[in-house]
N, C-alpha and C positions, 0 to 999 in steps of 0.2 A: 266264654265271657262271663265274668262274675256278675251277680245281680247289682252290685254297687257301681259297675262300670258303666260309662255312657254307651248307648247304642250307636254303632258306627253305620256309615252309609253302606259299607260292604254287608253288614248284617242284614240290612233292609233289603239289598239286591238278592241275597241268597234266599231269604225268606219269600220274596216275591218271585223268585225263578227267573230273574232278568240279570242282565249285565250291570256293573257298577255304573258305567256310563248312561245306560238307559234309565237307571234309578235317579241319577243325578239330574238328568234332563227332565224326568217326569216330575221331580219335586221342585226344579227351578222354573218349570213352565216354558222350557226351551226345547230345541231339537225336534226331530221328527218322531214323535211319540203319539201313539193313537189315544183318543179320550179314554178308551176302556183300560188301557195299560196305565195311562196317568192316574186314573181313579183307583186302580188296584194297588198301585205302588203307594199312593197316599193313604189308603186304608191300612195297609200293612205298617207304614211308618208311624201312623197314629197308634196302632195296636201295640207296637214295640215301644212306643215312647221316644222316637227319634227326635233329637233336637239338632238342627243344623250348627255346624262349627262356624260361627260368625268370623272368627280370626282367620280361619283358612280361607273362607270365601272372599274376604277383603285383600288377602295377599294375592290370590289369583287374579283379582281385578285391578291390581297395583293400587289398592285404595288404603287410606289410613284407617278406615273404619270409624272416623271421628268427624263431627261437623263443629263449626265454631258458633257460638251464640254470644252476641253483644247486646248489652242494654245499657243505656245512659246511667251513670251513677244515681242521678235523681231518682230514676224509677225504683231503685232498691229501697226507697223509703216510701213506696207507693203501694197500696194493696192491689194494684194492677199487676205488679211485677211478678209475684210468685205464681199466680195462675197461668200467666203467659208462659213462664219457664216450663212449668209442669206440662203444658200442652205441647211443647217443642220436645222435652225429654221423653214423655210417653211415646210420642210418635217415633222418635228415633230409636228408643228401646225396642219397639216392635220390629224394627229392621236391623237389629243387632249393631246399632251405631251408639258410640259414646259421645258425650258433649264436652267441649272445652268452653268454659265460660270466660268471656272477655269483657272487662269493664274499661272505662275511660282512663282508669289509673294503671292499666296493664302496660307491660313493656311494649315498646314500639314495633317490635319485629312482628311479623305476620305468623300466626301459628301454623303448624303442620296439620292441616285438615283438609277434607275433600270439598268443603264448601262452607258458606257462611250465612247466618241469619242475623239480620240487625234490627232490633225492636225500636221503632219509632226514633231513627237516627236524627241527631241534632247537627244543624249546620254550625261549623266552626269548631267542631270536635275533632282534634288532631288524630285520634285513634281511628274514628269513623272515616275520616278522609283517606287514611292509609289502607284500611280494609276495603274500601269502595274501589280502589285503584290497584288492588293486589292481584288481579287477573283470576281470582278464584270465583267460581259460580256463586253468586249472591243473591239473596232474597231479603227484601226489606218489608217491615210491617209499617205501611204509610210510605209515601214517596219521599225520597231523599231531597231536601230543599237546596242542596249544593249542586256543583256542576256535573258530578259523575252520575251515570245511570246504572241501576241495578239490573241483573238478568231477569228478575222476577219481582213483582210487587204485590203484596196483598193490602188492600186499602178499604176504607169504609166511607160511606157518605155522611161525614160528620155534619157538614153544612146543611144538608137536607133534614137531618134529624133535629139539629138545633132549630131550623125553620118550624118544624112541627111543635117543638116545645114552645117557642114564642107564640105560635098560634093558639096553643092551649091556654097559655098565660093571658093572652088578650081576651079569649072566650071566658076566661074566669075573672074578668074585670080589670086587668092590669093594662093601664094605657101607655105607661112609660117604663118598661123594663130596662135594667142596666146590665152590662157584662163586665165581670172581673176576668180579664184575659191572662193566660198563662204564657207570657213571652210570645215570640214568633220564631223561635229556633227550630221549631218542629213544624212539619206539615199539618199535623193534627191541630196545633194551637193556631197556626195561620188560617186554616180553613174555618175554624170557629169564628175568628174575627171577621173574615169576608162574609160568611153567611149572616152574622148579626148585622153588619153595616148594610148588606144588601136588603135585609129584611126591613130595617128602618126606613130605607129609601122607599121601599114598596108600600109601607103604610103611612108614610109621611110624617115621621117623627125624627128628631135630631138624635144621633147615637150617643149614648153615654157609657164611655168605656174607660177603665183604668187597667193598665197592664202591670202586672207583677212578674218577677223572674220565674222561669220554670220551676226553680227549686225553692220558691219563696217560703219563708218561715210564716208561722201563724201571724206574728205581730205585723209583718209586712202586708198580709191580706187585710187584717183589720184596719190599718192606716189607710189603705187604699179605698176601703168601704166608707170609712169615716170622711174622707175627702170627697167622695162621690155625693154622699147625702148632704154635706155642708154646702157644696156647689150647686146641687140640683135637688132641692127638697121635694120637688113634685114626683120624684121616683116612687113606684109603688110595687116593684118586683126586682129580684136580683137573680142573675144567672151566674154560677161560679164555675170557671174552667178549671183551676187547680184541684187536683184530687184531694178530697177530704176537707176542703175549704168551707163548703156549705154547712156541714155539721158543726165545725168549729165556730162559725159565725152565727149559728141560730140563736144561742142564748142572748148575745148582745142585740140582735135585731128584735128579739122579743121584748127587751127591756125598753125599746123605743115606744112601745104602746101602740105603733101603727100596723094595720092589717097588711103587713109585708108578705108578698108571695115569694117563695125561695125554691130554687132549683139548682141542681148540679149537672155538669157535663160528664161526670165520672161517677157511676153507681159503686156501692161498696156495702158491706154489712153496717157500717156506721150510718149511711143514708137510711136504710130500712129500719133501724133500730132508734133512729132520732125521735124526738117528741115535738111536733108530730113528724111522722116519717116524711123524707124529702124526696120529691120527684127528681128522677135522674136518668141519665142515658147509660144504659148497660152495654159496655163496650165488648162483652163476652170475651175476656182475654184468654181463657184456656183454649177456646175454639180457634181464636186467632193464632196462637202459638202453633196449634196443630196444623192449621191451614198453611201457615208459612213453612212447616216442616214438609208437609205434603208437596208444596210447590218446589222446594229445593230438591227433594228426592226425585221428583218428575224431570227436573232439569238435568240432574246427574244421570239418570237412566234414559234420557232422550225422549221421554214422553211429552216434554213441554218444550217449546222453542224459546230462545233468549228474547226477552221483551214481553213475555206472558204477564198479564195482570189478572188478579182475581178479587172479586168484591166480597168482603166479610160483612155479613149483615149485623147491624146492631139494633137495639130495642130502646123505646122510651117507656120507662116504668112510672106511671102516674101515681101519685100519692097525695096525702092529706096536706102537704105544704103548699100546694097550689090550688087548693079548693078555695072559693070565695068565702070570706069571713061571714058568719051568720050575724044578723042584726042582734045587738045586745051582747056579743061576745064571739 
């Protein structure tokens, strides 16, 4: 074997003094192989630089070696999208799997893949509906608001985290916070609206909500906020659900001259770099993508049963935009 040739399983077996079958079982963690033999074969493989042949392994398992990843088209314009995709891709690559990226503009046929991950699937999306009923093992990031049920769900307690944010705003002196919601096609958006309205009932104030489309342009968000302030001038804080909206609104709110507290339901570099930096909920998208991939592979390997749900923790980052204004400025 030349130095530039890949190390084969047979070479590992010979160097370890075991059969090819024993070497294979030891490296895959299967078969009746003692712990000592498994450790010895693994050491030999590492020393020789053995890399498993992913394609051959997938063929033996009647697998395509590929999983499908769907994200709504609107997320491709969000800073949430790329880290989420990286989280899935990195996890899949560690298992010798490729990714087929599917968007809502993709052909209607179901791709040849072993399983599917759907990032924040939207109700009414024809491609999502077809994927959800494809019969392939499917994991969604957040519950699908349509009729079909995924085999696995990774979801976060968005309503609880929004309640924590609203409590912080109230402690900072905001008596009447408003919400700019991002439609209701996704479970994420719907849970934020539910959480806000329930909080308003609990504290005894009327809700002040304006809803913009999930993919709303900046001018749509500005118009919604202007309408809110004109209709309810007593408002003293604003929570923005659409990704990036709070940072785009901040200059206009500052020009009103009122000590308006501002927060976002989606964190991003734009929030931390704003002036002042904006309080936001960190959805930890890279970790969310990795957790979705973990669950899908667990379903494919039989380590998780259909119907499994896993909670993905999210965080509230408190920043200067929600601190009480100091007297005199």
